[in-house]
N, C-alpha and C positions, 0 to 999 in steps of 0.2 A: 504493500500500500504506500510506503514511503517513496518507492521508486516511481509510482504513478504520479504522486503529488509533485515530485521534483521535475518531471517532464512537463507537466501542465504549467508550473510556475516559470520554468525556464522559457517556454514558448511564449507565455504572456509578456514576460519582461523583455524578450528579444524582438517583440513586434510581430510574431507570427511565423509560420512555417510554410513550406511549399504546399501546393494544392493536394498532391498525393505524395506523402513522404515515403522514402524507401530506406529500409533498415540496413541495406548493404548485403544482406544474406538471402535475398530473393523475396522478402516479405514486403509487400506494397499495399497500402490502404487506398481503395478507390472510392468508397462511399461510407460515411457522408463526406461531402465536399463543401466548398464555400457557398454554393447555391442551394444547399439543402435546407428545407424547413420541416422540422418535426412538430407534430401536434400532440400534446399530452392526451393519452387515451388511445392513440393509434398505434399500429405496429410499425416499428422502424426497422430498416434493413441495413446491416453493416456488412460491407463486402470487401474482400481483399484477394490478393494473389500471393501464393507462397511457393518458394522453391525448395522447401524442406518439409519433413514430417514433424510429428510431435504435437503437443497441445499448446493452445494459445490462451493467454489471459486477456480479457477485454475490460477496459476501464473507462470511466466517464469523468469529465471535469467541467467546471464552469467558472470562468473569470479567475483562473488561478487556484480554484478550490477543488480538492479531490472529492468526488461524489461516490467513490467506491467502485467495486467490480460488478459487472453485469453477468458474469458467469462464475463457475468454480475453478477456473483455469484448466478446464478439461475439454474445450472445444477443439476438435481435430483441425490442424492447420490446413489440411487438404480439402475441407468442406468449402472454404471460400466465402461463407455467408453465415451470419448469425442474425436471427429475427428476435426483436425484443419489444414487448408491449410496454410503452412508456407510462408509468404510473401517473395518475392524476395528481398534480401538485409536486411532482419530483423536482421541478424547477420553480414553480410559481408559489409554493408554500412559503417562500422567503419574502412575500409581500410585493412581488413584481408580477407583471403580466407576461413576461417572457425574457429571453436573453438572446443576444447575437454572438455570444462568446462561449458556446458549448463546444466541447472537443471529445473525440473518442481516441483511446489509446490501445494499441496492441503490443504485446511482448510475449516472448516464448516462455512457457512455464518452467523450462529447465534452466532459464537464466542466460542462455546463449544469445548472442546478437544484441542489437540495439532495439529500443522500443520505437514504435511507429506512431506518430501523432497526426491527427487530422487537422485540416485548416479549421478555423472557427466557423460555426454554422448557427442557424437560428432554431430556437424552440419556443413555441407559443402555447398558451392555454387553449383549451377547446372553446369554441364559440358558445356563448350563452344560449340557453333554449329559446326557441322562437316564441314571441308573444304577439298577440293581436290587438291588445288594448291596454289601457292603464289598469283596469280591474283584472284583466287576464294575467298581468304580471304578478299581481298579488296572489291570485288563485294558483298559478304555477309555482310560485315560491313556496307556499305552504304545502302543496301536493308533493313537492320534491324534498322537503326539509328532512323528513325522517329516513327516506330510502336513498336519495341521491343528494347528499348535503353539498357536494362541490357544485353541482348544477344550480342548486338554490343560491349558494353564495355568489355565483356568477351573475345572478339577477340583481344584485346590489350594485349601486353605482360606484365605480372605482375612482371617481373624480371629486375634488373639493369644489363646491359651487357656492359663491358668495353673491348675493343680490343686494343692491342698494337703491333706494328710491331717491327722487329729487330732494326730498326733505331730509335725507341723511339716515333714514331707518335702514337697518341691515338685517339680513337673514342669511345664515350660513349653514350649508350642509357639508358634513365631513365626508371624506372618502371611506369606503368600506375598510375594515381591518383585514390583515392577512388571514388566510383560512384557519390556521391553527389557533390564533388569538380569538377569532370569532367563535370557533368550536368551544374553546375553553370558557367563553363568557356565558355559556348555558345552552347554546343551540345544539351542542353535541349530545345533550341529554334527552332531546325530544325524539320520540319514536314516530309519532304521527299527529296530524292536526286536522280538525274538522272545523271548517268555516261555517258559522251559524248565521251570520248576517254580514253583508257588505253594502255600504251606501256611500255614494259620492256626495260629500258635504262641502265641496269647494265653494258653492255659492252662498252657503250659510256662514262662512267664516269672514271675518273683517278683511282678510287679505285678498278676498275675491276682487277687490278694486285695485290691487297692487300688481307688480310685474309678473308674479308667478303664473297666473292663467295665460298671459300673453306668451310665455315661454313654454307652454305645454305642460305645466306642472299642475297636478290635481291632487286633492286630498280626499281620503276615504276613511270612514269610520268602520272598523272591522271588529266583530265579536267572534271569538273562536274558543274551541276546547283543545288544550294541549295535553296529550298523553305522553308521559315521560317513560323512559326505559325501565324504571322501577315499578311501573304499573299505575302510578298516581296520575290523576287527571285534574287539570286546573282550567278554570274559565278566565279568559283574558279579553280585555277591550283595548284596542289600539287606534291611534290615528296614524295613517300611513300616507306619506307623500310620494308620488310617482311622477317621473318625467318621461315624456315621449319625444322621439326624434327619429333620425335615420342613421344607419351605419355608413360611415365614410368609406370611400374607396370601392364601393360595390357598383358593378355595371348596371344592375337593376336593383337599387336599394329597396329594402323592405322596412316598414316601421319597426322601431326598436324601443322597448320600454324598460326603464330601470327604476328600482326602488331607491329613493333618496334618504328616507328616514322612517323609523318605526318608533313611535313614542306613545306615552300614556296620556299626554295632555295635548290640547289643540294648539 
């Protein structure tokens, strides 16, 4: 493991390596390369050519940090390929939405020859679930909360949003916390949620005359029953603000809705 870390750190400090590094003993890494984009949850393919036999160790790094081995140093060099399902959050649990500095390392299990290091490539989080309206974002969030918490977490806005009126009044929405912090705040204890009532109360609030509705932000009153993993059920009443917009960079953009805040007071 120390050897893997040393190669990642050296490559980062030196400003990068060739697109396909060659260990000098016939071991060449062909994928991933600089154009590769991995998506968490998908199956990634690591490919190489080898002039020798024996077993290979396959390691992973990000930004100079060692993220460990992907195998048990038992993959035959002659196979030329290793498929790995990227765990959700393997990169984005660190409070980021992705990285452009992921690297794969190969070296022979018997210690002979040099390690081979890929060029830096990109890893991104899986796209959040599709939503069709402000209220649908809330329903999807609670439907996914117990069974697919990462998908639910992705429906929370990742941005800090601060609004200010001409009179100087301000309203600020913080960005979502990273997944592990969010889970530890209590959401990880929830097994399932039943929404008992949901009502758009935007026009009932004093801020209906403020900028929020103009920017596609709407407020909902939500009553629900939370069943926790220990079997207890609690009734909750929340006010939830949701923003609507469009995903940038899409050839045919579809509406996208994100939860800005969940609170107990209006």
